[in-house]
DOTOR-111221 format. One record per residue (C-alpha): residue number from 1; residue in one letter; x, y, z. Coordinates in steps of 0.02 Angstrom, whole numbers, plus 50000, padded with zeros to 5 digits. Example, Ala and Ser with C-alpha at 12.3 -4.5 7.8 and 13.67 -1.06 7.14 Angstrom:
2
+-----+---+-------+-------+-------+
!   k ! r !  east ! north !    up !
+-----+---+-------+-------+-------+
!   1 ! a ! 50615 ! 49775 ! 50390 !
!   2 ! s ! 50684 ! 49947 ! 50357 !
+-----+---+-------+-------+-------+
***
This chain:
92
+-----+---+-------+-------+-------+
!   k ! r !  east ! north !    up !
+-----+---+-------+-------+-------+
!   1 ! m ! 50745 ! 48761 ! 49584 !
!   2 ! r ! 50868 ! 48687 ! 49462 !
!   3 ! g ! 50967 ! 48811 ! 49357 !
!   4 ! m ! 50930 ! 48964 ! 49463 !
!   5 ! k ! 51035 ! 49059 ! 49587 !
!   6 ! a ! 50971 ! 49058 ! 49765 !
!   7 ! d ! 51007 ! 49243 ! 49791 !
!   8 ! e ! 50908 ! 49286 ! 49634 !
!   9 ! y ! 50742 ! 49239 ! 49717 !
!  10 ! i ! 50662 ! 49299 ! 49878 !
!  11 ! s ! 50510 ! 49243 ! 49978 !
!  12 ! t ! 50345 ! 49336 ! 49989 !
!  13 ! s ! 50390 ! 49390 ! 50166 !
!  14 ! d ! 50555 ! 49464 ! 50109 !
!  15 ! a ! 50469 ! 49549 ! 49962 !
!  16 ! a ! 50340 ! 49624 ! 50081 !
!  17 ! r ! 50478 ! 49694 ! 50193 !
!  18 ! h ! 50570 ! 49764 ! 50042 !
!  19 ! l ! 50413 ! 49848 ! 49972 !
!  20 ! g ! 50348 ! 49908 ! 50142 !
!  21 ! i ! 50182 ! 49814 ! 50124 !
!  22 ! t ! 50105 ! 49659 ! 50202 !
!  23 ! r ! 50135 ! 49482 ! 50144 !
!  24 ! q ! 49951 ! 49467 ! 50105 !
!  25 ! r ! 49964 ! 49618 ! 49989 !
!  26 ! v ! 50111 ! 49535 ! 49900 !
!  27 ! l ! 50005 ! 49379 ! 49873 !
!  28 ! q ! 49863 ! 49489 ! 49808 !
!  29 ! l ! 49982 ! 49571 ! 49683 !
!  30 ! i ! 50035 ! 49398 ! 49625 !
!  31 ! r ! 49854 ! 49340 ! 49605 !
!  32 ! n ! 49811 ! 49498 ! 49508 !
!  33 ! e ! 49963 ! 49466 ! 49395 !
!  34 ! r ! 50044 ! 49632 ! 49441 !
!  35 ! l ! 50195 ! 49544 ! 49516 !
!  36 ! k ! 50278 ! 49395 ! 49433 !
!  37 ! a ! 50316 ! 49246 ! 49544 !
!  38 ! e ! 50354 ! 49062 ! 49525 !
!  39 ! k ! 50274 ! 48931 ! 49634 !
!  40 ! f ! 50385 ! 48792 ! 49700 !
!  41 ! a ! 50281 ! 48661 ! 49793 !
!  42 ! s ! 50166 ! 48776 ! 49893 !
!  43 ! v ! 50285 ! 48925 ! 49907 !
!  44 ! y ! 50292 ! 49077 ! 49794 !
!  45 ! m ! 50465 ! 49142 ! 49753 !
!  46 ! i ! 50493 ! 49312 ! 49673 !
!  47 ! r ! 50643 ! 49365 ! 49569 !
!  48 ! r ! 50725 ! 49521 ! 49639 !
!  49 ! a ! 50721 ! 49598 ! 49465 !
!  50 ! d ! 50531 ! 49580 ! 49459 !
!  51 ! l ! 50507 ! 49688 ! 49615 !
!  52 ! a ! 50544 ! 49842 ! 49510 !
!  53 ! a ! 50375 ! 49819 ! 49425 !
!  54 ! v ! 50283 ! 49866 ! 49585 !
!  55 ! e ! 50414 ! 49967 ! 49682 !
!  56 ! d ! 50367 ! 50136 ! 49609 !
!  57 ! r ! 50179 ! 50113 ! 49614 !
!  58 ! p ! 50074 ! 50248 ! 49697 !
!  59 ! q ! 50020 ! 50210 ! 49875 !
!  60 ! g ! 49838 ! 50191 ! 49921 !
!  61 ! r ! 49679 ! 50175 ! 49822 !
!  62 ! p ! 49667 ! 50270 ! 49658 !
!  63 ! p ! 49542 ! 50416 ! 49654 !
!  64 ! t ! 49370 ! 50386 ! 49580 !
!  65 ! a ! 49367 ! 50438 ! 49397 !
!  66 ! g ! 49267 ! 50595 ! 49355 !
!  67 ! r ! 49241 ! 50648 ! 49535 !
!  68 ! p ! 49356 ! 50770 ! 49627 !
!  69 ! p ! 49419 ! 50708 ! 49796 !
!  70 ! k ! 49316 ! 50758 ! 49947 !
!  71 ! p ! 49396 ! 50895 ! 50052 !
!  72 ! k ! 49449 ! 50838 ! 50225 !
!  73 ! p ! 49351 ! 50925 ! 50364 !
!  74 ! s ! 49457 ! 51037 ! 50473 !
!  75 ! p ! 49441 ! 51028 ! 50662 !
!  76 ! a ! 49326 ! 51172 ! 50711 !
!  77 ! s ! 49431 ! 51311 ! 50641 !
!  78 ! g ! 49392 ! 51476 ! 50560 !
!  79 ! q ! 49444 ! 51523 ! 50385 !
!  80 ! d ! 49602 ! 51607 ! 50448 !
!  81 ! g ! 49658 ! 51446 ! 50535 !
!  82 ! r ! 49618 ! 51500 ! 50712 !
!  83 ! v ! 49527 ! 51376 ! 50822 !
!  84 ! i ! 49351 ! 51430 ! 50870 !
!  85 ! v ! 49307 ! 51399 ! 51052 !
!  86 ! t ! 49125 ! 51401 ! 51101 !
!  87 ! k ! 49047 ! 51390 ! 51272 !
!  88 ! k ! 48904 ! 51273 ! 51306 !
!  89 ! r ! 48748 ! 51357 ! 51366 !
!  90 ! g ! 48648 ! 51267 ! 51493 !
!  91 ! k ! 48591 ! 51263 ! 51672 !
!  92 ! k ! 48702 ! 51340 ! 51803 !
+-----+---+-------+-------+-------+
***
């Protein structure tokens, strides 16, 4: 780590806390070359400036191309938003 400032680099755990994701996801971003990191011995260190590359990324999985997203089912409600209550018919 010669020639670098200690406060310029952070660990994968610190990067995960800063980004609000898991450490495993940080390692995945490094493997997929979406986040720059340097490996010292067996430890990845990330420059604080390089976090900006993934900070503003959209959360979650991207939608499938060419297909509109599936609508989420609503919990047994009518079209006007009222909940529909039904009685079970059966033996008395």
